[in-house]
KOLDOPA-542698 format. One record per atom (N, C-alpha, C, O): residue number from 1; atom name; x negated, y negated, z negated. Coordinates in steps of 0.2 Angstrom, whole numbers, plus 5000, padded with zeros to 4 digits. Layout:
% KOLDOPA-542698
    nr   atom     xx     yy     zz
   NUM     CA      X      Y      Z
...
% end
This chain:
% KOLDOPA-542698
    nr   atom     xx     yy     zz
     1      N   4567   4854   5143
     1     CA   4572   4852   5144
     1      C   4573   4845   5148
     1      O   4570   4840   5147
     2      N   4581   4847   5154
     2     CA   4578   4843   5158
     2      C   4581   4835   5158
     2      O   4578   4832   5154
     3      N   4583   4832   5161
     3     CA   4582   4824   5163
     3      C   4586   4822   5156
     3      O   4591   4825   5155
     4      N   4584   4817   5153
     4     CA   4589   4810   5148
     4      C   4590   4805   5148
     4      O   4589   4802   5154
     5      N   4591   4802   5145
     5     CA   4589   4793   5143
     5      C   4594   4789   5139
     5      O   4598   4792   5136
     6      N   4593   4784   5139
     6     CA   4596   4780   5133
     6      C   4597   4774   5143
     6      O   4595   4775   5148
     7      N   4603   4769   5140
     7     CA   4605   4764   5140
     7      C   4602   4756   5142
     7      O   4597   4758   5144
     8      N   4602   4753   5142
     8     CA   4598   4747   5142
     8      C   4602   4744   5138
     8      O   4608   4745   5138
     9      N   4600   4738   5134
     9     CA   4605   4734   5124
     9      C   4604   4728   5128
     9      O   4603   4724   5124
    10      N   4604   4725   5134
    10     CA   4608   4722   5137
    10      C   4611   4720   5141
    10      O   4614   4714   5141
    11      N   4612   4724   5146
    11     CA   4618   4727   5153
    11      C   4620   4733   5151
    11      O   4626   4731   5150
    12      N   4619   4740   5150
    12     CA   4621   4746   5149
    12      C   4620   4749   5153
    12      O   4622   4754   5152
    13      N   4619   4749   5159
    13     CA   4616   4753   5163
    13      C   4610   4759   5162
    13      O   4604   4756   5163
    14      N   4609   4764   5162
    14     CA   4603   4769   5161
    14      C   4599   4768   5165
    14      O   4599   4767   5171
    15      N   4591   4769   5156
    15     CA   4585   4770   5164
    15      C   4584   4774   5166
    15      O   4585   4780   5165
    16      N   4583   4771   5173
    16     CA   4582   4778   5175
    16      C   4576   4783   5178
    16      O   4571   4782   5181
    17      N   4577   4785   5178
    17     CA   4571   4792   5183
    17      C   4571   4790   5187
    17      O   4576   4788   5190
    18      N   4563   4792   5189
    18     CA   4560   4788   5194
    18      C   4558   4794   5202
    18      O   4554   4795   5206
    19      N   4569   4797   5201
    19     CA   4565   4804   5207
    19      C   4576   4798   5213
    19      O   4581   4795   5212
    20      N   4572   4799   5217
    20     CA   4578   4799   5221
    20      C   4583   4792   5219
    20      O   4589   4793   5220
    21      N   4580   4786   5215
    21     CA   4580   4782   5216
    21      C   4586   4776   5220
    21      O   4586   4779   5225
    22      N   4589   4773   5220
    22     CA   4594   4772   5228
    22      C   4589   4767   5228
    22      O   4585   4766   5223
    23      N   4590   4764   5234
    23     CA   4587   4758   5237
    23      C   4593   4753   5234
    23      O   4599   4753   5233
    24      N   4585   4748   5232
    24     CA   4587   4742   5225
    24      C   4587   4742   5218
    24      O   4587   4737   5214
    25      N   4587   4749   5216
    25     CA   4591   4751   5210
    25      C   4582   4753   5205
    25      O   4581   4755   5199
    26      N   4577   4752   5209
    26     CA   4570   4752   5207
    26      C   4570   4750   5200
    26      O   4567   4753   5196
    27      N   4572   4743   5198
    27     CA   4569   4741   5198
    27      C   4574   4742   5190
    27      O   4572   4738   5186
    28      N   4579   4747   5187
    28     CA   4581   4751   5183
    28      C   4574   4755   5182
    28      O   4571   4750   5178
    29      N   4570   4758   5182
    29     CA   4565   4761   5178
    29      C   4560   4759   5177
    29      O   4554   4761   5176
    30      N   4561   4750   5178
    30     CA   4554   4747   5175
    30      C   4560   4746   5167
    30      O   4566   4744   5166
    31      N   4555   4748   5162
    31     CA   4560   4748   5153
    31      C   4556   4743   5147
    31      O   4550   4740   5148
    32      N   4559   4744   5142
    32     CA   4554   4740   5138
    32      C   4558   4745   5131
    32      O   4564   4745   5128
    33      N   4550   4749   5130
    33     CA   4553   4748   5123
    33      C   4550   4747   5117
    33      O   4544   4748   5115
    34      N   4558   4744   5110
    34     CA   4555   4740   5106
    34      C   4556   4738   5100
    34      O   4561   4735   5098
    35      N   4550   4740   5095
    35     CA   4552   4745   5088
    35      C   4550   4739   5084
    35      O   4550   4734   5087
    36      N   4550   4739   5077
    36     CA   4549   4733   5070
    36      C   4544   4736   5070
    36      O   4543   4742   5071
    37      N   4540   4730   5070
    37     CA   4534   4728   5068
    37      C   4527   4730   5073
    37      O   4521   4728   5072
    38      N   4530   4733   5078
    38     CA   4524   4733   5085
    38      C   4527   4731   5090
    38      O   4532   4731   5093
    39      N   4521   4730   5092
    39     CA   4519   4728   5100
    39      C   4526   4730   5104
    39      O   4529   4736   5102
    40      N   4530   4727   5108
    40     CA   4533   4732   5115
    40      C   4531   4734   5120
    40      O   4530   4730   5124
    41      N   4530   4739   5121
    41     CA   4530   4744   5125
    41      C   4532   4746   5133
    41      O   4535   4750   5135
    42      N   4528   4741   5138
    42     CA   4530   4741   5145
    42      C   4530   4746   5152
    42      O   4526   4743   5156
    43      N   4532   4749   5154
    43     CA   4531   4753   5158
    43      C   4537   4757   5164
    43      O   4542   4755   5165
    44      N   4533   4762   5166
    44     CA   4539   4767   5171
    44      C   4541   4772   5168
    44      O   4538   4777   5168
    45      N   4548   4771   5164
    45     CA   4550   4779   5161
    45      C   4550   4786   5165
    45      O   4548   4785   5171
    46      N   4551   4790   5165
    46     CA   4547   4797   5168
    46      C   4554   4802   5167
    46      O   4554   4808   5167
    47      N   4559   4799   5166
    47     CA   4567   4804   5163
    47      C   4565   4808   5159
    47      O   4570   4811   5157
    48      N   4559   4810   5157
    48     CA   4557   4815   5151
    48      C   4557   4812   5147
    48      O   4555   4818   5149
    49      N   4556   4809   5143
    49     CA   4556   4807   5138
    49      C   4551   4803   5134
    49      O   4550   4802   5128
    50      N   4546   4801   5142
    50     CA   4542   4795   5142
    50      C   4540   4787   5146
    50      O   4542   4785   5152
    51      N   4538   4782   5141
    51     CA   4533   4778   5143
    51      C   4530   4779   5145
    51      O   4527   4783   5142
    52      N   4524   4776   5153
    52     CA   4517   4778   5154
    52      C   4514   4782   5149
    52      O   4510   4780   5144
    53      N   4516   4788   5150
    53     CA   4513   4794   5144
    53      C   4514   4796   5137
    53      O   4512   4800   5133
    54      N   4517   4792   5137
    54     CA   4520   4789   5125
    54      C   4526   4792   5126
    54      O   4531   4789   5129
    55      N   4527   4798   5123
    55     CA   4530   4802   5121
    55      C   4535   4797   5117
    55      O   4534   4795   5111
    56      N   4541   4795   5120
    56     CA   4546   4792   5117
    56      C   4552   4798   5110
    56      O   4556   4796   5106
    57      N   4551   4802   5111
    57     CA   4553   4809   5106
    57      C   4550   4812   5100
    57      O   4550   4816   5096
    58      N   4546   4804   5102
    58     CA   4540   4808   5091
    58      C   4543   4799   5092
    58      O   4537   4797   5093
    59      N   4545   4797   5091
    59     CA   4546   4794   5088
    59      C   4554   4795   5080
    59      O   4559   4799   5079
    60      N   4551   4790   5076
    60     CA   4555   4792   5070
    60      C   4564   4786   5074
    60      O   4565   4781   5077
    61      N   4567   4791   5073
    61     CA   4575   4788   5076
    61      C   4576   4788   5085
    61      O   4572   4790   5090
    62      N   4579   4786   5085
    62     CA   4582   4782   5094
    62      C   4576   4778   5095
    62      O   4572   4774   5092
    63      N   4577   4779   5101
    63     CA   4570   4771   5104
    63      C   4575   4765   5105
    63      O   4581   4767   5105
    64      N   4575   4761   5105
    64     CA   4577   4755   5107
    64      C   4574   4753   5116
    64      O   4568   4750   5117
    65      N   4577   4755   5122
    65     CA   4574   4750   5125
    65      C   4577   4744   5132
    65      O   4580   4739   5130
    66      N   4576   4745   5134
    66     CA   4577   4736   5138
    66      C   4573   4741   5148
    66      O   4569   4744   5150
    67      N   4581   4738   5151
    67     CA   4576   4736   5154
    67      C   4572   4728   5158
    67      O   4574   4722   5158
    68      N   4566   4731   5160
    68     CA   4560   4724   5158
    68      C   4565   4720   5164
    68      O   4566   4714   5161
    69      N   4567   4720   5168
    69     CA   4571   4713   5170
    69      C   4577   4712   5164
    69      O   4577   4706   5161
    70      N   4581   4715   5163
    70     CA   4587   4713   5158
    70      C   4581   4709   5151
    70      O   4581   4703   5149
    71      N   4578   4714   5149
    71     CA   4573   4711   5145
    71      C   4568   4700   5144
    71      O   4566   4695   5141
    72      N   4569   4704   5147
    72     CA   4560   4697   5150
    72      C   4569   4693   5151
    72      O   4570   4687   5148
    73      N   4575   4695   5155
    73     CA   4578   4687   5154
    73      C   4582   4682   5149
    73      O   4584   4676   5149
    74      N   4582   4690   5143
    74     CA   4585   4691   5138
    74      C   4579   4686   5133
    74      O   4579   4684   5128
    75      N   4576   4685   5137
    75     CA   4568   4682   5132
    75      C   4565   4683   5126
    75      O   4565   4680   5121
    76      N   4563   4689   5129
    76     CA   4562   4695   5123
    76      C   4564   4696   5119
    76      O   4561   4692   5115
    77      N   4568   4698   5117
    77     CA   4572   4700   5107
    77      C   4568   4705   5106
    77      O   4566   4710   5108
    78      N   4567   4703   5101
    78     CA   4566   4708   5098
    78      C   4569   4712   5092
    78      O   4573   4710   5089
    79      N   4567   4720   5090
    79     CA   4570   4725   5088
    79      C   4578   4722   5086
    79      O   4579   4716   5083
    80      N   4582   4726   5087
    80     CA   4589   4724   5089
    80      C   4594   4734   5082
    80      O   4599   4736   5079
    81      N   4589   4737   5084
    81     CA   4592   4740   5085
    81      C   4591   4749   5092
    81      O   4588   4749   5098
    82      N   4594   4752   5088
    82     CA   4594   4760   5095
    82      C   4598   4758   5100
    82      O   4602   4753   5099
    83      N   4598   4761   5105
    83     CA   4601   4763   5112
    83      C   4605   4767   5112
    83      O   4603   4772   5110
    84      N   4610   4767   5115
    84     CA   4616   4771   5116
    84      C   4612   4776   5122
    84      O   4610   4774   5127
    85      N   4612   4785   5117
    85     CA   4612   4788   5126
    85      C   4616   4786   5132
    85      O   4621   4782   5133
    86      N   4613   4790   5139
    86     CA   4618   4787   5143
    86      C   4620   4793   5145
    86      O   4618   4798   5142
    87      N   4625   4794   5148
    87     CA   4628   4798   5149
    87      C   4626   4801   5156
    87      O   4627   4807   5157
    88      N   4624   4796   5162
    88     CA   4621   4797   5167
    88      C   4613   4802   5168
    88      O   4610   4804   5173
    89      N   4611   4802   5160
    89     CA   4604   4807   5161
    89      C   4599   4799   5165
    89      O   4594   4799   5162
    90      N   4600   4796   5167
    90     CA   4597   4791   5168
    90      C   4595   4793   5178
    90      O   4591   4790   5182
    91      N   4600   4796   5180
    91     CA   4599   4802   5187
    91      C   4605   4804   5191
    91      O   4605   4802   5197
    92      N   4610   4807   5186
    92     CA   4616   4808   5192
    92      C   4623   4800   5191
    92      O   4627   4798   5187
    93      N   4620   4800   5195
    93     CA   4627   4794   5194
    93      C   4629   4792   5201
    93      O   4625   4791   5205
    94      N   4636   4790   5202
    94     CA   4639   4787   5209
    94      C   4638   4782   5209
    94      O   4641   4778   5206
    95      N   4629   4782   5213
    95     CA   4631   4774   5213
    95      C   4634   4769   5219
    95      O   4634   4763   5220
    96      N   4636   4774   5222
    96     CA   4641   4769   5227
    96      C   4647   4767   5224
    96      O   4649   4761   5223
    97      N   4650   4772   5221
    97     CA   4659   4770   5217
    97      C   4654   4765   5215
    97      O   4651   4764   5220
    98      N   4653   4763   5211
    98     CA   4648   4759   5204
    98      C   4650   4753   5205
    98      O   4655   4749   5202
    99      N   4645   4753   5211
    99     CA   4643   4749   5212
    99      C   4645   4742   5219
    99      O   4641   4737   5221
   100      N   4649   4744   5221
   100     CA   4654   4744   5229
   100      C   4655   4735   5228
   100      O   4655   4732   5233
   101      N   4655   4731   5223
   101     CA   4654   4725   5225
   101      C   4650   4724   5220
   101      O   4653   4722   5214
   102      N   4642   4724   5220
   102     CA   4641   4724   5213
   102      C   4631   4723   5220
   102      O   4629   4728   5223
   103      N   4630   4717   5221
   103     CA   4625   4717   5223
   103      C   4616   4721   5219
   103      O   4613   4716   5217
   104      N   4615   4726   5218
   104     CA   4614   4728   5214
   104      C   4604   4725   5216
   104      O   4600   4725   5212
   105      N   4604   4723   5222
   105     CA   4599   4721   5224
   105      C   4593   4717   5222
   105      O   4586   4717   5222
   106      N   4598   4711   5220
   106     CA   4599   4705   5214
   106      C   4595   4705   5205
   106      O   4592   4701   5201
   107      N   4598   4713   5205
   107     CA   4595   4713   5199
   107      C   4601   4711   5193
   107      O   4607   4713   5195
   108      N   4599   4708   5185
   108     CA   4603   4706   5183
   108      C   4602   4699   5183
   108      O   4596   4699   5184
   109      N   4603   4695   5183
   109     CA   4603   4687   5183
   109      C   4603   4682   5176
   109      O   4603   4676   5176
% end
């Protein structure tokens, strides 16, 4: 199976795979899995459905994922529902065109 990912619940950008991430976007690889009645899982997404080795594909239903920065900025919200699948699969994106007028190095504030 190839790359796949989900969009962050706050900003709508994909959770990035750690391969060839453009400079300034590295923070989009750090993510949080939020689940009902469980502690959040914080770690790095591998691009293949795992956060620090935890397999998201074994969950009952789709996960709720956030960029860690976005989750922290929203004051660590609880579960609200599954995230959408990312069209760019967390890897295939045209960052220069999409972010030409946005300072991505600052993250979400």
